[in-house]
BALOBA-1460 file (C-alpha; in Angstrom, 3 decimals):
// residues 117
<rec num="1" residu="m" x="0.877" y="-4.375" z="24.367"/>
<rec num="2" residu="v" x="-0.098" y="-0.724" z="24.275"/>
<rec num="3" residu="t" x="-1.805" y="-1.144" z="20.915"/>
<rec num="4" residu="g" x="-3.732" y="-4.160" z="22.159"/>
<rec num="5" residu="v" x="-4.924" y="-2.382" z="25.289"/>
<rec num="6" residu="a" x="-5.872" y="0.707" z="23.281"/>
<rec num="7" residu="f" x="-7.803" y="-1.493" z="20.843"/>
<rec num="8" residu="l" x="-9.698" y="-3.149" z="23.681"/>
<rec num="9" residu="l" x="-10.591" y="0.231" z="25.153"/>
<rec num="10" residu="a" x="-11.705" y="1.467" z="21.734"/>
<rec num="11" residu="t" x="-14.154" y="-1.419" z="21.312"/>
<rec num="12" residu="f" x="-16.273" y="0.052" z="24.087"/>
<rec num="13" residu="l" x="-16.369" y="3.379" z="22.254"/>
<rec num="14" residu="s" x="-17.365" y="1.879" z="18.896"/>
<rec num="15" residu="p" x="-21.096" y="2.717" z="19.313"/>
<rec num="16" residu="l" x="-20.096" y="6.387" z="19.328"/>
<rec num="17" residu="v" x="-18.887" y="6.021" z="15.745"/>
<rec num="18" residu="a" x="-22.486" y="5.479" z="14.631"/>
<rec num="19" residu="l" x="-23.360" y="8.942" z="15.968"/>
<rec num="20" residu="v" x="-20.927" y="10.659" z="13.612"/>
<rec num="21" residu="p" x="-22.239" y="11.041" z="10.043"/>
<rec num="22" residu="y" x="-19.972" y="9.944" z="7.196"/>
<rec num="23" residu="e" x="-19.820" y="13.516" z="5.896"/>
<rec num="24" residu="a" x="-18.075" y="14.616" z="9.099"/>
<rec num="25" residu="a" x="-15.166" y="12.291" z="8.350"/>
<rec num="26" residu="a" x="-14.330" y="14.053" z="5.074"/>
<rec num="27" residu="p" x="-12.230" y="16.856" z="6.631"/>
<rec num="28" residu="a" x="-10.229" y="14.291" z="8.585"/>
<rec num="29" residu="l" x="-9.598" y="12.287" z="5.400"/>
<rec num="30" residu="v" x="-8.502" y="15.428" z="3.556"/>
<rec num="31" residu="f" x="-6.064" y="16.222" z="6.355"/>
<rec num="32" residu="v" x="-4.695" y="12.662" z="6.339"/>
<rec num="33" residu="g" x="-4.255" y="12.906" z="2.566"/>
<rec num="34" residu="f" x="-2.443" y="16.203" z="3.029"/>
<rec num="35" residu="l" x="-0.085" y="14.649" z="5.576"/>
<rec num="36" residu="m" x="0.583" y="11.735" z="3.222"/>
<rec num="37" residu="m" x="1.358" y="14.048" z="0.309"/>
<rec num="38" residu="t" x="3.882" y="16.060" z="2.347"/>
<rec num="39" residu="q" x="5.999" y="12.900" z="2.436"/>
<rec num="40" residu="v" x="6.082" y="12.827" z="-1.380"/>
<rec num="41" residu="a" x="8.486" y="15.775" z="-1.336"/>
<rec num="42" residu="g" x="11.103" y="13.509" z="0.267"/>
<rec num="43" residu="i" x="11.116" y="11.076" z="-2.663"/>
<rec num="44" residu="r" x="14.176" y="11.339" z="-4.921"/>
<rec num="45" residu="w" x="12.302" y="11.811" z="-8.194"/>
<rec num="46" residu="t" x="15.559" y="11.842" z="-10.178"/>
<rec num="47" residu="d" x="16.360" y="8.265" z="-9.096"/>
<rec num="48" residu="v" x="14.394" y="5.927" z="-11.361"/>
<rec num="49" residu="e" x="14.858" y="2.976" z="-9.011"/>
<rec num="50" residu="i" x="12.947" y="4.809" z="-6.293"/>
<rec num="51" residu="a" x="10.705" y="7.146" z="-8.277"/>
<rec num="52" residu="i" x="8.905" y="4.603" z="-10.482"/>
<rec num="53" residu="p" x="7.823" y="2.257" z="-7.654"/>
<rec num="54" residu="a" x="6.805" y="5.276" z="-5.548"/>
<rec num="55" residu="f" x="4.820" y="6.776" z="-8.429"/>
<rec num="56" residu="l" x="3.087" y="3.478" z="-9.178"/>
<rec num="57" residu="t" x="2.222" y="3.028" z="-5.511"/>
<rec num="58" residu="i" x="0.714" y="6.514" z="-5.316"/>
<rec num="59" residu="v" x="-1.247" y="6.151" z="-8.563"/>
<rec num="60" residu="v" x="-2.535" y="2.590" z="-8.140"/>
<rec num="61" residu="m" x="-4.074" y="3.169" z="-4.702"/>
<rec num="62" residu="p" x="-6.869" y="5.535" z="-5.823"/>
<rec num="63" residu="f" x="-7.470" y="3.728" z="-9.127"/>
<rec num="64" residu="t" x="-8.000" y="0.351" z="-7.456"/>
<rec num="65" residu="y" x="-9.564" y="1.702" z="-4.239"/>
<rec num="66" residu="s" x="-7.061" y="-0.477" z="-2.380"/>
<rec num="67" residu="i" x="-4.038" y="0.521" z="-0.327"/>
<rec num="68" residu="s" x="-2.729" y="-3.043" z="-0.400"/>
<rec num="69" residu="d" x="-2.893" y="-3.176" z="-4.200"/>
<rec num="70" residu="g" x="-0.883" y="0.043" z="-4.423"/>
<rec num="71" residu="i" x="1.730" y="-1.188" z="-1.992"/>
<rec num="72" residu="g" x="1.907" y="-4.523" z="-3.817"/>
<rec num="73" residu="v" x="2.480" y="-2.879" z="-7.190"/>
<rec num="74" residu="g" x="5.227" y="-0.756" z="-5.640"/>
<rec num="75" residu="f" x="6.947" y="-3.808" z="-4.140"/>
<rec num="76" residu="v" x="6.785" y="-5.762" z="-7.382"/>
<rec num="77" residu="a" x="7.945" y="-2.766" z="-9.446"/>
<rec num="78" residu="f" x="10.893" y="-2.194" z="-7.100"/>
<rec num="79" residu="v" x="12.072" y="-5.794" z="-7.458"/>
<rec num="80" residu="v" x="11.546" y="-5.845" z="-11.239"/>
<rec num="81" residu="i" x="13.482" y="-2.590" z="-11.708"/>
<rec num="82" residu="k" x="16.370" y="-3.784" z="-9.538"/>
<rec num="83" residu="l" x="16.436" y="-7.043" z="-11.530"/>
<rec num="84" residu="a" x="16.401" y="-5.174" z="-14.836"/>
<rec num="85" residu="l" x="19.302" y="-2.994" z="-13.723"/>
<rec num="86" residu="g" x="21.313" y="-5.993" z="-12.533"/>
<rec num="87" residu="k" x="21.271" y="-4.951" z="-8.886"/>
<rec num="88" residu="v" x="19.986" y="-8.240" z="-7.491"/>
<rec num="89" residu="r" x="22.212" y="-8.085" z="-4.404"/>
<rec num="90" residu="q" x="20.564" y="-4.835" z="-3.322"/>
<rec num="91" residu="i" x="17.191" y="-6.567" z="-2.904"/>
<rec num="92" residu="h" x="16.578" y="-7.637" z="0.682"/>
<rec num="93" residu="p" x="15.286" y="-11.219" z="1.137"/>
<rec num="94" residu="l" x="12.112" y="-9.912" z="2.773"/>
<rec num="95" residu="m" x="11.484" y="-7.743" z="-0.289"/>
<rec num="96" residu="w" x="11.805" y="-10.866" z="-2.465"/>
<rec num="97" residu="l" x="9.298" y="-12.637" z="-0.246"/>
<rec num="98" residu="a" x="6.844" y="-9.736" z="-0.167"/>
<rec num="99" residu="a" x="7.037" y="-9.220" z="-3.934"/>
<rec num="100" residu="a" x="6.522" y="-12.948" z="-4.566"/>
<rec num="101" residu="m" x="3.506" y="-13.001" z="-2.270"/>
<rec num="102" residu="f" x="2.032" y="-9.977" z="-4.044"/>
<rec num="103" residu="v" x="2.554" y="-11.671" z="-7.416"/>
<rec num="104" residu="v" x="0.600" y="-14.646" z="-6.083"/>
<rec num="105" residu="y" x="-2.054" y="-12.253" z="-4.721"/>
<rec num="106" residu="f" x="-2.401" y="-10.494" z="-8.088"/>
<rec num="107" residu="t" x="-2.458" y="-13.668" z="-10.193"/>
<rec num="108" residu="l" x="-4.710" y="-15.774" z="-7.967"/>
<rec num="109" residu="g" x="-7.930" y="-14.081" z="-9.113"/>
<rec num="110" residu="p" x="-7.326" y="-14.443" z="-12.860"/>
<rec num="111" residu="i" x="-6.136" y="-18.048" z="-12.412"/>
<rec num="112" residu="e" x="-9.248" y="-18.957" z="-10.447"/>
<rec num="113" residu="a" x="-11.429" y="-17.233" z="-13.044"/>
<rec num="114" residu="a" x="-9.736" y="-19.105" z="-15.873"/>
<rec num="115" residu="l" x="-10.188" y="-22.424" z="-14.069"/>
<rec num="116" residu="g" x="-13.783" y="-21.627" z="-13.143"/>
<rec num="117" residu="i" x="-13.173" y="-22.021" z="-9.415"/>
């Protein structure tokens, strides 16, 4: 409810965004990136099951210019690594669902291109 009300209030302020040049947003983006990178220190880099999906998520985002692509690769990598290590029971059903949906998301474009759709 609070988010919805805040969003409605923000729609009236949206013309003010046009007054701010794009260059002025750069310091804010740098600060957000800094805050995101401070969380990287909390990743257990010695645990392959966690480190590889986290690394792929971090690396894929800037290379594809897409946060959702990075998150999707991390989800799929997590499930594949758990499967490869025989730890199927440790995968939550929602993680199975999310990873399957991301596989569909990633393969839909090439399938449509191959079919000429």
